[in-house]
N, C-alpha and C positions, 0 to 999 in steps of 0.2 A: 510454297506449300504453307498452309496455315496451321496454327496450333489446334490440337483436338479440342472439342467442346468440353471434355472433362477437365483438361488442363486450364482452359479459360475460366471455368467455374472455380477451380481450386485457387487460381490467382485472385479472383474476386473475393472469395471467402477469406483468404489469407490477409488481404488488405483490410477488410472489415474487422477481422480479429485483431490485427496489428493496431488499428486506431483505437479500438475498445481497450486493449491492454495498456496502451500509452496513456489513455485517459485515467485508468485506475491507478497506474504507477504515479502519475502526476498528483492525483488526489492524496495518495499515501504520503508522498514527500511533503506536500503542503501541510498536512495535519501533523506530521512529525516535527516540522519546523515550528509550528504553533506551540506544540508541547515543549520543545526545547527552549523556545523564547520565554514561556511561562516559568520554566525551571530556572533560567538565567535571571529572571526578574524576582525570583524567590517568592512567587505567588502560589502558595500551596493549593488553594481552592481552584484557581484557574488551571493549574497543572494537573490536578486530579481529574477535572472535567475533560481536559484535552486528552489525557491518557485513556479515558474510557472511549472517546471517539476514535483514537488511534487503534485501540484494541479491536473495536468493531470493524473498522475499515480494513485492517490487516487480515482479520479472520475472513472477511468477505473476499479479499483478493486471493487468499489461499484456496478458498472454496471454488473460485472461478478459474483457478489454475494459473493465475498471473505470477504468483510467487510460490515457491515450494513451501510446504507446511512446516518443515524443520527450520527453514530460514525465517519464517514468520514467528515461530516459537522463540527463536534466538533473539530476534529484534524486540519482541514484546518483553522478554526477560530483561534485556539491557535497558529498555525504557523504564520498566518497573523498578529496576535497581537505581536509576537516576532519580525517580520519584521518591523512593525510600531514603535516599541519601540526603534529601532536603530537610529531614527532621532534625 
């Protein structure tokens, strides 16, 4: 007996969604690593620019439902604290 058509469609949709979410999570991690690298190098300008990019990507991920909005707010807060600690 085969899987119902609706179940097959849900499987296809889930796979597409999984791949998109994976791509967004990867992009977020990459940008955070760039920011942390700039902080470690004590490059205030580069870190500031990287923080803005991180902020934008994190907000976008929260809007898409990849991350919970409270988790994104917490992450942005911690990154901003790292940026302010450079002064």
